[in-house]
N, C-alpha and C positions, 0 to 999 in steps of 0.2 A: 381253145385252150378253157379247160375248168377255170370256174371262179376262183376257188381255193389255191389254184397254183396260181391264176394271175395277179392273186392279191399277196402271195408269197412271193413272187418274183419281184415285184413292184415293192414291195417293201426292201429285199434287200436292195435292188438298185439304187431306192433312193437312200436307203443308209448308207452305201458307197458313199452315192454324191454327196452326201450331207457330210460325210466325214471328211472328203476332200475338199469341200467348202471350211470347215470348220478350220482344218488346217491352213489352208489359205488367210483363213481370218487370221490367226496366231500368228505367220509368217508376217502379217502386216504389222505385228507390233513391234518388228525388229528383232523379236526371236528367232533361233535358227533351229531349234529343236529340231530332227535328230544330230544334226550336225554341229560341230563347234564354232562356225563361221558362215557368212552369207556365200563365200567362195566353194567351201566344201560342200554346202548344201545346191547349190545351185551344179556343181559338176556329177553330184548324186543324182540327182531329179532331171536333170536336161542334157547332162552330157557335155556342156559349156558353160562360160560364164556368163549370165544372167542376173541382174537385179532382180533381187524379192522384194522392193520396196511397195511400199502400198500403193502408187498408182498401177504397179503391174500384178500386183495380188488379189487387191480388193475387186478389179472388176472380174477375175477368175472366181473369185469366193460367190460373187453376186451371180456370176453365170451358172457355178453346179449347184449353190441354194437352189435358184430357182427353177433348176433342173428337177432337183430332188422334189419341189414340192409339186411341179407339173407330172411327174412320173406317177407319186403318190397318186394324185389327185386320178389321173387316168386309170389307175389300176384298180382305186378302189370306186369307180364309178361315182367322183363327188362331181356337183356343180350344176349347172343348166347345160342344154347344150351346145352354144358356143364356147360354154369352158370347157368341157368336154373335147369338143373339137381340137380347141387350140393344145389343151392336154397331150391330146395324143399326138399331135405334128411335135410340139417341143419332144416327146417322147421319140419320137420317129428320128429328128434330129439328135438326140443325145446318142442313138445307135449309131447313127451316122459319125459322129464325131468320135464314138470308142472304137468304132471298126477304122477308120481312117489311122487315128492314134496305134491300134494293133498291127495295122498292116505296116507303120512305117516301121514299130518295132521290129515286126520281121524284117524289115530293107535294112535297119541297122544290124539287126544279127547276121544276116547275110552278108553285110561287107557294101550293101549297094548304095548306102546313106552314108555320109561323114559321121563317125561318132570315134570316141575315144577307144582304142585298142583296149587298153588296161582301165583298170579303177572301178567303183563302184556302181558307175553308171551301167555298162555292160552286164554284170552280175544280175545288177536290179533289174534291168530292162528284160533279162532273159528269163529271170526267175520269179517276177513279181507284175512288173508294168504290163508287158505283152500279154502274159495269159489271162490276167484279169480283163484288160479293154477288150480283148479277141471275146473272153467268155462272157462277160456281163453286156460286150455290145450286141452278141447274138441273143441273151436275154432280152435285150430293149427292143431288138426287131422282131422277135416273137412276141413281146408285149405290146407294141405299136401296132401290129395286125391285130390284135385281140380287139371286140367289141365289148 
């Protein structure tokens, strides 16, 4: 992978992860945009009722923000040997996590996994969540292989 491609890919992936982390921080405040309430938000994002309280969303925010920093460090070649090795491992873990979520999305779309047959989750899963996870997961895997 060329250096410029590696940097662009890493920046795009880090931006996605950072945006996801910031949204989780926002939800930790008790606000539920873009949904009117926590139940509606949960059904749209996860397809089932799950708490979006701080004990649930703060660890997810920390995970995605840490992932964003590691992906960016790997893509930009920042830090010493051990830092770069750790950043590369985290980038590979991000790729694996996105791939698993993308494959689960395909399972939900195909009816192999339980999910609501109607409602916003089905549409969002098909139009946004699954394609984004598969595409960014593939990009993260390519990035993790780059030195």
